[in-house]
N, CA, C and O atoms as CSV, one atom per row, in Angstrom:
chain,resi,resn,atom,element,x,y,z
A,1,MET,N,N,95.802,79.503,107.951
A,1,MET,CA,C,96.297,78.351,107.244
A,1,MET,C,C,96.355,78.616,105.733
A,1,MET,O,O,97.335,78.279,105.070
A,2,VAL,N,N,95.305,79.216,105.211
A,2,VAL,CA,C,95.272,79.504,103.775
A,2,VAL,C,C,96.411,80.445,103.416
A,2,VAL,O,O,97.127,80.220,102.441
A,3,TYR,N,N,96.572,81.482,104.195
A,3,TYR,CA,C,97.631,82.463,103.944
A,3,TYR,C,C,98.998,81.785,103.867
A,3,TYR,O,O,99.756,82.006,102.922
A,4,PHE,N,N,99.306,80.966,104.861
A,4,PHE,CA,C,100.626,80.344,104.908
A,4,PHE,C,C,100.827,79.315,103.796
A,4,PHE,O,O,101.943,79.156,103.301
A,5,GLU,N,N,99.778,78.625,103.401
A,5,GLU,CA,C,99.894,77.678,102.289
A,5,GLU,C,C,100.195,78.407,100.981
A,5,GLU,O,O,101.046,77.974,100.204
A,6,LEU,N,N,99.500,79.507,100.746
A,6,LEU,CA,C,99.750,80.278,99.525
A,6,LEU,C,C,101.152,80.883,99.542
A,6,LEU,O,O,101.832,80.918,98.516
A,7,LEU,N,N,101.573,81.350,100.690
A,7,LEU,CA,C,102.922,81.892,100.836
A,7,LEU,C,C,103.963,80.805,100.560
A,7,LEU,O,O,104.956,81.052,99.875
A,8,ARG,N,N,103.738,79.622,101.086
A,8,ARG,CA,C,104.650,78.497,100.876
A,8,ARG,C,C,104.775,78.153,99.392
A,8,ARG,O,O,105.838,77.741,98.928
A,9,ARG,N,N,103.681,78.325,98.656
A,9,ARG,CA,C,103.675,78.024,97.220
A,9,ARG,C,C,104.251,79.157,96.365
A,9,ARG,O,O,104.279,79.063,95.138
A,10,GLY,N,N,104.704,80.220,97.017
A,10,GLY,CA,C,105.402,81.278,96.300
A,10,GLY,C,C,104.526,82.388,95.763
A,10,GLY,O,O,104.963,83.143,94.895
A,11,TYR,N,N,103.305,82.511,96.249
A,11,TYR,CA,C,102.412,83.567,95.781
A,11,TYR,C,C,102.649,84.864,96.549
A,11,TYR,O,O,102.972,84.848,97.737
A,12,GLU,N,N,102.485,85.977,95.854
A,12,GLU,CA,C,102.421,87.294,96.491
A,12,GLU,C,C,100.984,87.431,96.978
A,12,GLU,O,O,100.049,87.228,96.204
A,13,ILE,N,N,100.797,87.772,98.244
A,13,ILE,CA,C,99.461,87.766,98.833
A,13,ILE,C,C,99.098,89.154,99.326
A,13,ILE,O,O,99.880,89.804,100.019
A,14,THR,N,N,97.898,89.603,98.960
A,14,THR,CA,C,97.371,90.871,99.449
A,14,THR,C,C,95.918,90.669,99.852
A,14,THR,O,O,95.323,89.625,99.588
A,15,ILE,N,N,95.365,91.680,100.489
A,15,ILE,CA,C,93.933,91.722,100.785
A,15,ILE,C,C,93.312,92.613,99.734
A,15,ILE,O,O,93.841,93.681,99.424
A,16,GLY,N,N,92.188,92.179,99.184
A,16,GLY,CA,C,91.556,92.955,98.124
A,16,GLY,C,C,90.359,93.742,98.609
A,16,GLY,O,O,89.749,93.403,99.624
A,17,CYS,N,N,90.026,94.786,97.886
A,17,CYS,CA,C,88.835,95.583,98.162
A,17,CYS,C,C,88.123,95.882,96.855
A,17,CYS,O,O,88.747,96.206,95.844
A,18,VAL,N,N,86.821,95.769,96.897
A,18,VAL,CA,C,85.972,96.162,95.777
A,18,VAL,C,C,84.938,97.098,96.387
A,18,VAL,O,O,84.003,96.646,97.047
A,19,GLY,N,N,85.099,98.385,96.172
A,19,GLY,CA,C,84.236,99.349,96.853
A,19,GLY,C,C,84.460,99.240,98.349
A,19,GLY,O,O,85.593,99.333,98.822
A,20,ASP,N,N,83.379,99.042,99.096
A,20,ASP,CA,C,83.455,98.906,100.549
A,20,ASP,C,C,83.610,97.463,100.997
A,20,ASP,O,O,83.606,97.192,102.198
A,21,TYR,N,N,83.745,96.535,100.068
A,21,TYR,CA,C,83.777,95.112,100.394
A,21,TYR,C,C,85.201,94.578,100.344
A,21,TYR,O,O,85.998,94.966,99.491
A,22,GLU,N,N,85.502,93.683,101.273
A,22,GLU,CA,C,86.840,93.113,101.377
A,22,GLU,C,C,86.880,91.710,100.781
A,22,GLU,O,O,85.954,90.919,100.958
A,23,ILE,N,N,87.958,91.419,100.080
A,23,ILE,CA,C,88.248,90.067,99.615
A,23,ILE,C,C,89.379,89.564,100.494
A,23,ILE,O,O,90.419,90.212,100.607
A,24,ASP,N,N,89.178,88.402,101.122
A,24,ASP,CA,C,90.133,87.906,102.114
A,24,ASP,C,C,91.556,87.822,101.579
A,24,ASP,O,O,92.484,88.324,102.214
A,25,PHE,N,N,91.740,87.198,100.430
A,25,PHE,CA,C,93.075,87.070,99.852
A,25,PHE,C,C,93.011,87.262,98.348
A,25,PHE,O,O,92.114,86.751,97.678
A,26,VAL,N,N,93.973,88.006,97.832
A,26,VAL,CA,C,94.221,88.057,96.394
A,26,VAL,C,C,95.641,87.554,96.252
A,26,VAL,O,O,96.572,88.145,96.799
A,27,TYR,N,N,95.812,86.471,95.523
A,27,TYR,CA,C,97.179,86.005,95.371
A,27,TYR,C,C,97.591,85.999,93.921
A,27,TYR,O,O,96.805,85.716,93.016
A,28,LYS,N,N,98.886,86.330,93.731
A,28,LYS,CA,C,99.420,86.552,92.388
A,28,LYS,C,C,100.731,85.795,92.231
A,28,LYS,O,O,101.534,85.691,93.158
A,29,LYS,N,N,100.916,85.272,91.027
A,29,LYS,CA,C,102.166,84.586,90.705
A,29,LYS,C,C,102.237,84.412,89.197
A,29,LYS,O,O,101.354,83.797,88.599
A,30,MET,N,N,103.271,84.945,88.586
A,30,MET,CA,C,103.520,84.775,87.153
A,30,MET,C,C,102.297,85.110,86.289
A,30,MET,O,O,101.913,84.330,85.417
A,31,GLY,N,N,101.700,86.257,86.537
A,31,GLY,CA,C,100.562,86.703,85.742
A,31,GLY,C,C,99.227,86.113,86.143
A,31,GLY,O,O,98.197,86.499,85.591
A,32,GLU,N,N,99.216,85.199,87.077
A,32,GLU,CA,C,97.976,84.590,87.563
A,32,GLU,C,C,97.479,85.394,88.762
A,32,GLU,O,O,98.270,85.812,89.608
A,33,ARG,N,N,96.184,85.605,88.829
A,33,ARG,CA,C,95.593,86.302,89.971
A,33,ARG,C,C,94.339,85.528,90.373
A,33,ARG,O,O,93.469,85.261,89.545
A,34,ILE,N,N,94.260,85.171,91.656
A,34,ILE,CA,C,93.120,84.399,92.142
A,34,ILE,C,C,92.597,85.050,93.416
A,34,ILE,O,O,93.363,85.448,94.293
A,35,TYR,N,N,91.273,85.149,93.493
A,35,TYR,CA,C,90.592,85.745,94.640
A,35,TYR,C,C,90.043,84.632,95.520
A,35,TYR,O,O,89.437,83.679,95.030
A,36,VAL,N,N,90.262,84.765,96.838
A,36,VAL,CA,C,89.854,83.710,97.766
A,36,VAL,C,C,89.090,84.326,98.932
A,36,VAL,O,O,89.553,85.283,99.552
A,37,GLN,N,N,87.925,83.775,99.222
A,37,GLN,CA,C,87.183,84.095,100.430
A,37,GLN,C,C,87.246,82.865,101.321
A,37,GLN,O,O,87.102,81.740,100.842
A,38,VAL,N,N,87.458,83.072,102.600
A,38,VAL,CA,C,87.532,81.975,103.552
A,38,VAL,C,C,86.459,82.197,104.604
A,38,VAL,O,O,86.336,83.285,105.165
A,39,THR,N,N,85.685,81.151,104.862
A,39,THR,CA,C,84.655,81.233,105.893
A,39,THR,C,C,84.543,79.886,106.586
A,39,THR,O,O,84.844,78.846,106.000
A,40,ARG,N,N,84.117,79.914,107.813
A,40,ARG,CA,C,83.980,78.670,108.577
A,40,ARG,C,C,82.821,77.837,108.060
A,40,ARG,O,O,82.928,76.615,107.959
A,41,GLU,N,N,81.713,78.489,107.732
A,41,GLU,CA,C,80.566,77.759,107.192
A,41,GLU,C,C,79.687,78.675,106.356
A,41,GLU,O,O,79.700,79.895,106.521
A,42,LEU,N,N,78.928,78.068,105.461
A,42,LEU,CA,C,78.026,78.817,104.579
A,42,LEU,C,C,76.596,78.324,104.746
A,42,LEU,O,O,75.873,78.177,103.761
A,43,SER,N,N,76.186,78.069,105.974
A,43,SER,CA,C,74.861,77.490,106.190
A,43,SER,C,C,73.751,78.536,106.274
A,43,SER,O,O,72.573,78.181,106.227
A,44,HIS,N,N,74.098,79.807,106.396
A,44,HIS,CA,C,73.086,80.859,106.492
A,44,HIS,C,C,73.123,81.740,105.245
A,44,HIS,O,O,74.195,82.059,104.731
A,45,GLU,N,N,71.970,82.120,104.778
A,45,GLU,CA,C,71.861,82.951,103.577
A,45,GLU,C,C,72.627,84.268,103.729
A,45,GLU,O,O,73.253,84.736,102.778
A,46,ASP,N,N,72.579,84.859,104.912
A,46,ASP,CA,C,73.300,86.120,105.146
A,46,ASP,C,C,74.811,85.950,104.964
A,46,ASP,O,O,75.477,86.812,104.390
A,47,THR,N,N,75.340,84.836,105.457
A,47,THR,CA,C,76.773,84.569,105.324
A,47,THR,C,C,77.150,84.360,103.865
A,47,THR,O,O,78.174,84.865,103.405
A,48,ILE,N,N,76.333,83.625,103.147
A,48,ILE,CA,C,76.589,83.387,101.721
A,48,ILE,C,C,76.641,84.709,100.973
A,48,ILE,O,O,77.556,84.951,100.186
A,49,GLU,N,N,75.660,85.558,101.221
A,49,GLU,CA,C,75.616,86.862,100.546
A,49,GLU,C,C,76.833,87.713,100.908
A,49,GLU,O,O,77.441,88.340,100.040
A,50,MET,N,N,77.184,87.731,102.194
A,50,MET,CA,C,78.310,88.541,102.657
A,50,MET,C,C,79.628,88.072,102.031
A,50,MET,O,O,80.462,88.899,101.662
A,51,GLU,N,N,79.822,86.763,101.910
A,51,GLU,CA,C,81.076,86.226,101.381
A,51,GLU,C,C,81.188,86.364,99.866
A,51,GLU,O,O,82.276,86.613,99.346
A,52,PHE,N,N,80.075,86.206,99.154
A,52,PHE,CA,C,80.136,86.233,97.698
A,52,PHE,C,C,79.972,87.625,97.095
A,52,PHE,O,O,80.385,87.851,95.957
A,53,ARG,N,N,79.383,88.553,97.829
A,53,ARG,CA,C,79.147,89.904,97.301
A,53,ARG,C,C,80.420,90.543,96.732
A,53,ARG,O,O,80.388,91.024,95.600
A,54,PRO,N,N,81.537,90.567,97.470
A,54,PRO,CA,C,82.723,91.202,96.887
A,54,PRO,C,C,83.258,90.450,95.671
A,54,PRO,O,O,83.755,91.076,94.734
A,55,LEU,N,N,83.168,89.138,95.667
A,55,LEU,CA,C,83.670,88.358,94.535
A,55,LEU,C,C,82.864,88.620,93.274
A,55,LEU,O,O,83.416,88.672,92.174
A,56,LEU,N,N,81.569,88.784,93.435
A,56,LEU,CA,C,80.709,89.024,92.279
A,56,LEU,C,C,80.916,90.410,91.681
A,56,LEU,O,O,80.512,90.663,90.546
A,57,ARG,N,N,81.540,91.304,92.436
A,57,ARG,CA,C,81.798,92.656,91.942
A,57,ARG,C,C,83.152,92.791,91.238
A,57,ARG,O,O,83.443,93.836,90.655
A,58,VAL,N,N,83.964,91.765,91.288
A,58,VAL,CA,C,85.257,91.781,90.598
A,58,VAL,C,C,84.990,91.727,89.101
A,58,VAL,O,O,84.235,90.874,88.635
A,59,LYS,N,N,85.599,92.626,88.350
A,59,LYS,CA,C,85.303,92.745,86.916
A,59,LYS,C,C,86.509,92.504,86.018
A,59,LYS,O,O,86.516,92.962,84.875
A,60,ASP,N,N,87.526,91.801,86.500
A,60,ASP,CA,C,88.726,91.653,85.667
A,60,ASP,C,C,88.913,90.262,85.065
A,60,ASP,O,O,89.968,89.974,84.499
A,61,ASN,N,N,87.913,89.404,85.178
A,61,ASN,CA,C,87.919,88.087,84.536
A,61,ASN,C,C,88.961,87.118,85.068
A,61,ASN,O,O,89.283,86.141,84.392
A,62,TYR,N,N,89.491,87.354,86.247
A,62,TYR,CA,C,90.365,86.366,86.859
A,62,TYR,C,C,89.498,85.366,87.613
A,62,TYR,O,O,88.358,85.681,87.955
A,63,PRO,N,N,90.015,84.161,87.881
A,63,PRO,CA,C,89.210,83.163,88.592
A,63,PRO,C,C,88.851,83.626,89.994
A,63,PRO,O,O,89.615,84.339,90.644
A,64,ILE,N,N,87.692,83.215,90.442
A,64,ILE,CA,C,87.226,83.497,91.790
A,64,ILE,C,C,87.095,82.159,92.499
A,64,ILE,O,O,86.434,81.252,91.994
A,65,CYS,N,N,87.721,82.028,93.670
A,65,CYS,CA,C,87.688,80.767,94.408
A,65,CYS,C,C,87.094,81.003,95.784
A,65,CYS,O,O,87.313,82.052,96.389
A,66,ASP,N,N,86.347,80.034,96.278
A,66,ASP,CA,C,85.804,80.085,97.625
A,66,ASP,C,C,86.255,78.832,98.344
A,66,ASP,O,O,86.036,77.724,97.855
A,67,ILE,N,N,86.883,78.993,99.501
A,67,ILE,CA,C,87.308,77.855,100.300
A,67,ILE,C,C,86.454,77.847,101.549
A,67,ILE,O,O,86.536,78.769,102.361
A,68,ASN,N,N,85.639,76.825,101.715
A,68,ASN,CA,C,84.756,76.699,102.866
A,68,ASN,C,C,85.418,75.773,103.870
A,68,ASN,O,O,85.606,74.590,103.587
A,69,ARG,N,N,85.769,76.288,105.027
A,69,ARG,CA,C,86.428,75.488,106.068
A,69,ARG,C,C,85.453,75.172,107.157
A,69,ARG,O,O,85.809,74.505,108.129
C-alpha cells in the first residue's frame, strides 16, 4: 500500500541499503529524499531495534519517516 501511494504521488521509489541493513523505501521527487520503514507493529524491543537501526545509520541529513501499520 505504501509503495503504490508513493508511486501515485509521483515519487521515484527504490529500496535503500546502509551497510548490511535494508531501508524499505527511499522515495525521491524534485530534490526531496525520504526514507520509510514499514512494520506491522513495534511492540517488541527487538522489532524496534531492527526497524530503526538502518535509519539511524543514514548520514545524509534527509528526513527519516517511520510508518507503523
